[in-house]
C-alpha positions as CSV (number, residue, x, y, z in Angstrom):
1,M,83.2,85.5,86.8
2,I,83.1,83.1,84.3
3,L,85.3,82.3,81.2
4,K,82.8,81.1,78.7
5,S,85.1,80.3,75.7
6,L,88.6,80.2,74.7
7,S,91.1,80.1,71.6
8,L,94.0,79.7,70.9
9,I,96.7,80.3,68.0
10,N,100.4,78.7,67.6
11,Y,100.1,78.7,71.5
12,K,102.8,76.4,72.6
13,N,101.9,72.8,70.6
14,F,99.1,74.2,69.2
15,D,98.3,75.3,65.9
16,S,94.9,75.8,66.3
17,K,92.7,75.6,68.7
18,S,89.0,76.5,70.5
19,F,86.6,75.6,73.9
20,D,83.8,76.7,75.0
21,F,83.6,75.7,78.2
22,N,81.1,74.8,81.3
23,D,80.2,77.5,83.8
24,K,81.3,75.1,87.0
25,I,83.7,72.2,86.1
26,N,86.2,71.9,83.2
27,C,88.5,68.9,83.0
28,I,90.8,68.7,80.0
29,V,92.0,65.0,80.2
30,G,94.3,63.1,77.6
31,N,98.3,61.3,77.7
32,N,101.2,63.2,78.9
33,G,102.8,65.6,76.6
34,I,99.5,66.2,74.4
35,G,99.2,70.0,76.1
36,K,96.6,69.5,79.1
37,T,98.9,72.0,81.0
38,N,99.1,74.2,78.1
39,V,95.5,74.9,77.9
40,L,95.5,75.6,82.2
41,D,98.7,77.6,81.3
42,A,96.5,79.7,78.6
43,I,94.0,80.6,81.1
44,Y,96.6,81.6,83.4
45,H,98.2,84.1,80.5
46,L,94.8,85.6,80.1
47,S,94.6,87.2,83.3
48,F,98.8,87.6,83.8
49,G,99.7,88.5,80.8
50,K,102.6,85.7,81.0
51,S,103.2,82.2,81.3
52,Y,103.1,80.3,84.9
53,F,105.7,77.5,83.8
54,N,107.8,79.5,81.4
55,P,109.1,82.7,81.8
56,V,110.7,83.4,78.4
57,A,108.0,85.1,76.6
58,T,109.1,83.7,73.0
59,Q,109.2,80.1,73.8
60,N,105.3,80.5,74.1
61,I,105.1,80.8,70.6
62,K,104.5,77.2,68.3
63,H,107.8,75.8,66.8
64,D,108.6,77.9,63.5
65,E,105.9,79.8,64.0
66,E,106.6,83.8,64.2
67,F,103.3,84.6,66.5
68,F,100.6,83.3,69.0
69,V,97.3,84.5,69.9
70,V,95.1,83.9,73.1
71,N,91.8,84.6,73.2
72,G,89.4,84.6,75.9
73,D,85.7,85.4,76.5
74,Y,84.6,86.0,80.1
75,I,81.5,87.5,81.8
76,K,82.1,89.5,84.8
77,N,79.6,91.4,87.0
78,D,76.9,90.2,84.3
79,K,79.5,92.2,81.3
80,P,81.3,90.6,78.6
81,E,84.9,90.9,78.5
82,K,87.0,90.3,75.8
83,V,91.0,90.0,76.7
84,V,93.4,88.9,73.8
85,V,97.2,88.3,75.0
86,S,99.4,87.8,71.6
87,L,103.0,88.1,71.0
88,K,105.0,88.4,67.6
89,R,108.9,87.5,67.4
90,G,111.0,90.7,67.5
91,Q,108.0,92.8,68.6
92,K,106.9,93.6,72.3
93,K,103.7,91.6,73.8
94,V,100.7,93.5,73.7
95,I,97.1,92.6,76.1
96,K,94.0,93.9,74.9
97,R,90.7,94.4,76.7
98,N,88.1,95.2,74.8
99,G,90.2,95.4,71.9
100,K,91.8,98.0,73.8
101,P,95.7,97.8,74.3
102,Y,97.1,98.2,78.0
103,E,99.6,100.9,78.4
104,K,100.8,99.1,81.6
105,F,100.3,95.5,81.5
106,S,100.3,95.5,85.7
107,D,96.7,97.5,85.1
108,H,95.5,94.4,84.3
109,I,97.0,92.7,86.8
110,G,94.1,91.8,89.1
111,F,91.1,92.2,87.0
112,L,90.7,88.6,85.8
113,P,91.8,86.8,89.2
114,L,93.1,83.6,89.3
115,V,94.5,80.8,91.1
116,I,96.3,77.7,90.0
117,I,97.4,74.8,91.7
118,S,99.8,73.0,90.2
119,P,103.5,70.2,91.0
120,A,105.5,73.3,90.1
121,D,104.4,74.9,93.3
122,R,106.6,72.5,94.6
123,D,109.4,75.0,94.5
124,L,107.8,77.4,97.2
125,I,108.9,74.5,99.3
126,V,112.5,73.5,97.5
127,E,113.9,76.4,96.2
128,G,114.9,80.0,97.3
129,S,113.0,82.5,99.4
130,D,112.1,84.8,95.9
131,I,110.1,82.1,95.1
132,R,107.6,82.7,98.1
133,R,108.3,86.7,97.9
134,K,106.7,86.7,94.5
135,F,103.8,84.1,96.2
136,I,102.9,86.6,99.0
137,D,103.3,89.8,96.0
138,S,101.1,88.2,93.5
139,V,98.3,87.6,96.1
140,I,98.2,91.1,97.5
141,S,98.8,92.3,93.5
142,Q,95.7,91.1,92.4
143,S,93.6,93.1,94.7
144,D,96.4,96.1,95.5
145,N,97.6,97.8,92.2
146,T,99.5,100.4,94.8
147,Y,101.1,97.6,96.3
148,L,102.3,96.6,92.8
149,Q,103.5,99.8,91.9
150,N,105.8,100.7,95.3
151,L,106.9,97.1,94.3
152,I,107.8,97.8,90.8
153,N,109.1,100.8,92.0
154,Y,111.2,99.2,94.9
155,N,112.9,97.2,92.3
156,K,114.1,99.8,89.9
157,V,116.0,101.4,92.8
158,L,117.3,98.6,93.9
159,A,118.9,98.0,91.2
160,Q,120.2,101.7,90.4
161,R,121.9,101.0,93.7
162,N,123.5,98.0,93.3
163,A,124.8,99.3,89.7
164,L,125.9,102.3,91.8
165,L,128.0,100.0,94.3
166,K,129.2,98.4,91.3
167,Y,130.5,101.4,89.8
168,F,132.0,102.6,93.0
169,A,134.2,99.5,93.0
170,L,135.2,99.5,89.6
171,N,136.5,102.6,89.8
172,H,137.3,102.9,93.4
173,T,135.4,105.6,94.4
174,F,132.5,106.9,96.8
175,N,129.7,109.4,96.7
176,P,127.3,108.9,100.5
177,D,124.9,111.5,99.2
178,T,124.0,109.6,95.8
179,I,123.3,106.3,98.4
180,A,121.9,108.5,100.4
181,V,119.2,109.3,98.0
182,Y,119.1,105.9,96.8
183,N,119.0,104.6,100.4
184,E,115.6,107.4,100.6
185,Q,113.9,106.1,97.9
186,L,114.7,102.6,99.2
187,T,113.2,103.3,102.4
188,Q,109.8,104.9,101.2
189,Y,109.2,102.2,98.7
190,G,110.1,99.2,101.4
191,T,108.5,100.4,104.1
192,S,105.2,100.2,102.5
193,V,105.7,96.8,100.9
194,F,106.7,95.6,104.6
195,E,104.1,97.0,105.7
196,K,101.2,95.7,103.6
197,R,102.8,92.3,103.8
198,R,102.7,92.3,107.0
199,Q,99.2,93.3,107.3
200,F,98.2,90.9,104.8
201,L,99.9,87.7,106.4
202,D,97.7,88.7,110.0
203,I,94.5,87.8,107.7
204,F,96.1,84.9,105.5
205,I,98.0,82.5,107.6
206,P,94.5,81.9,110.1
207,I,92.7,80.9,106.5
208,F,95.8,79.3,105.8
209,K,95.5,77.0,109.0
210,A,91.8,76.3,108.7
211,R,92.2,75.2,104.9
212,Y,95.3,72.9,105.5
213,Q,92.8,71.1,108.9
214,A,90.0,70.8,105.8
215,I,92.1,68.7,104.2
216,S,94.3,67.1,106.5
217,N,91.0,66.0,108.8
218,G,92.9,68.0,111.8
219,N,95.5,65.1,112.2
220,E,98.8,67.7,111.7
221,Q,99.5,70.8,112.9
222,V,101.1,73.7,110.2
223,D,102.3,77.6,110.7
224,L,103.8,80.1,108.2
225,M,106.1,82.9,109.6
226,Y,106.9,85.7,108.1
227,N,110.7,86.8,108.3
228,S,112.0,90.4,107.1
229,P,114.9,91.9,108.0
230,L,112.6,95.1,108.8
231,F,111.3,93.6,112.2
232,E,114.6,94.5,113.5
233,G,114.9,98.2,112.5
234,D,114.0,101.0,110.1
235,L,114.8,100.3,106.4
236,K,116.9,103.3,106.5
237,A,118.8,102.6,109.3
238,L,119.8,99.3,108.0
239,L,120.8,100.1,105.1
240,E,123.3,102.7,106.7
241,Q,124.2,100.2,108.5
242,Q,125.1,97.6,106.3
243,I,126.4,100.2,103.9
244,N,130.3,99.4,104.1
245,K,129.2,95.4,103.8
246,D,127.3,96.2,100.7
247,K,130.4,98.0,98.9
248,A,132.6,95.1,99.2
249,L,129.7,92.6,98.0
250,Q,128.8,95.6,95.3
251,Y,125.0,94.7,95.6
252,T,122.0,95.5,98.6
253,S,122.5,93.1,101.2
254,V,119.5,94.3,103.4
255,G,116.1,95.4,102.3
256,I,112.5,93.4,101.4
257,H,114.4,91.9,98.8
258,K,115.5,89.6,102.0
259,D,111.9,88.9,103.1
260,D,111.3,84.9,103.7
261,L,107.9,82.8,104.7
262,L,108.9,79.6,106.7
263,F,107.0,77.1,105.9
264,N,106.2,74.5,109.3
265,I,104.6,71.4,110.1
266,E,104.8,70.4,113.7
267,A,107.2,73.4,114.7
268,H,109.4,71.8,112.2
269,P,110.6,72.6,108.5
270,I,108.1,71.0,106.0
271,K,110.9,71.0,103.5
272,K,112.9,68.5,105.7
273,F,110.4,67.1,108.1
274,G,106.9,66.6,105.7
275,S,105.9,63.8,103.7
276,Q,105.0,64.3,99.9
277,G,101.7,63.9,100.8
278,Q,101.8,66.5,103.4
279,Q,103.7,68.9,101.7
280,K,101.4,68.8,98.6
281,S,98.4,69.5,101.4
282,F,100.1,72.4,102.7
283,L,100.5,73.8,98.6
284,I,96.9,72.9,98.2
285,A,96.0,74.8,101.4
286,L,98.2,77.6,100.6
287,K,96.4,78.1,97.2
288,L,92.8,77.8,98.8
289,A,93.7,80.5,101.3
290,Q,95.0,82.9,98.4
291,F,91.3,81.7,96.7
292,D,89.7,82.9,100.2
293,F,91.7,86.3,100.0
294,I,91.7,87.3,96.8
295,K,87.8,86.7,96.6
296,A,87.1,88.4,99.9
297,Q,89.2,91.6,98.4
298,S,87.5,92.1,95.2
299,G,83.7,90.4,95.5
300,V,84.4,87.9,92.5
301,N,85.3,84.5,92.5
302,P,88.6,83.5,90.9
303,I,88.9,81.1,88.4
304,L,90.5,78.0,89.8
305,L,93.0,76.0,87.8
306,L,94.0,72.4,89.5
307,D,97.0,70.9,87.1
308,D,97.7,67.3,87.9
309,I,95.7,67.5,91.3
310,F,96.1,63.8,92.1
311,D,100.2,63.7,91.8
312,K,101.7,62.5,94.9
313,L,97.4,62.8,96.5
314,D,95.7,59.7,97.7
315,E,92.8,59.8,96.9
316,H,91.0,60.6,100.1
317,R,92.7,64.1,99.9
318,V,91.9,64.4,96.3
319,S,88.0,63.8,97.4
320,Q,88.0,66.2,100.1
321,I,89.6,68.9,97.8
322,I,86.9,68.0,95.1
323,K,84.2,68.5,97.8
324,L,85.8,71.5,99.3
325,V,86.4,73.2,95.9
326,G,83.0,71.8,94.7
327,E,81.1,73.8,97.3
328,D,78.9,76.6,95.7
329,S,81.3,79.5,97.2
330,F,83.9,78.5,94.4
331,G,83.4,79.8,90.9
332,Q,84.6,77.9,87.9
333,I,86.8,75.2,88.2
334,F,89.4,73.9,85.4
335,I,91.2,70.3,86.4
336,S,94.2,68.5,84.3
337,D,94.8,65.0,84.4
338,T,95.3,62.3,82.4
339,H,92.6,59.5,83.5
340,A,89.1,60.1,82.3
341,E,87.8,58.0,84.4
342,R,89.4,58.7,87.7
343,T,88.6,62.5,86.7
344,E,84.5,61.8,86.1
345,R,84.3,59.8,88.9
346,T,85.6,62.2,91.7
347,V,84.0,65.1,89.7
348,K,81.0,63.2,90.6
349,Q,81.0,63.9,93.9
350,A,80.6,67.8,93.8
351,H,77.9,67.4,92.7
352,Q,78.3,70.4,89.7
353,S,77.3,70.9,86.7
354,Y,80.8,69.6,84.6
355,E,82.3,68.7,81.0
356,V,85.1,66.7,80.1
357,F,87.7,67.8,77.1
358,K,89.4,64.9,75.6
359,L,92.9,66.2,73.9
């Protein structure tokens, strides 16, 4: 799959900008604050219908403008595909594929597989479990729409159950029959999501470990561990056991929304015991494993975005990564950096065709 061209209107700091891309490596270079990352984010927007960096949709519209449009022309399975994402203030976002709007955005997820590696990924290590759950969900959802629908349904029921718990507390009442209905639905959707996550990680963890070994030259042992309350028992039973606690807290305290991924290096949490370089290598290995998994599931080379790849990595590790992604098993790659000469020198090591865009 190849992104042939990109055009932006009123997107972030761009009023109007167009690009015609190389089929292999594209380097977006320029000073800080000039919009390199925004170009990569626009490409991400076309795949996921949202920004990777700013969840508030209207904040992606250029200041003092009323709308933005991101337009991408692709070749996928030898067929041309046009995807347009647009947003007007006060209206709903629109995603169109070949001129036809999607009724449900979730139907678009996975059509344009993509993996991004960015300094913002450090949140996976330093922030709470919800960030790591979102990572798992984004990987599985790109190749499994049933999983995505079960997850959406679970979160809807969870919000309803939490609202009911608040209502009970406010009105000093309780109805076990109503709670039981929500418990049934949470169990149905939640158990399906848990099983998929477990199966996914059984496949994903060995891929991740192999990628880390390649980046670090096999010098360190790393591990991922899946932590879920559903390993302790059936979700319905867990919900029933925790009902008094839930009534007191006024929210649901057990379920797949409490799942987490534990990141370890040499059997210790990487958050506390990993250097900045080790943490960055860990995150890149995670994302390259994500690439491998999505490619295996979809049969399509995902687009790979490398945002500020040189940040907190020595040149040796960067060279290792560029050599890895320069292999024919990878498809189209986009790299942002502040130093044009450094980028070009490193990219030449991949022995692939490339284009440098100076902003």
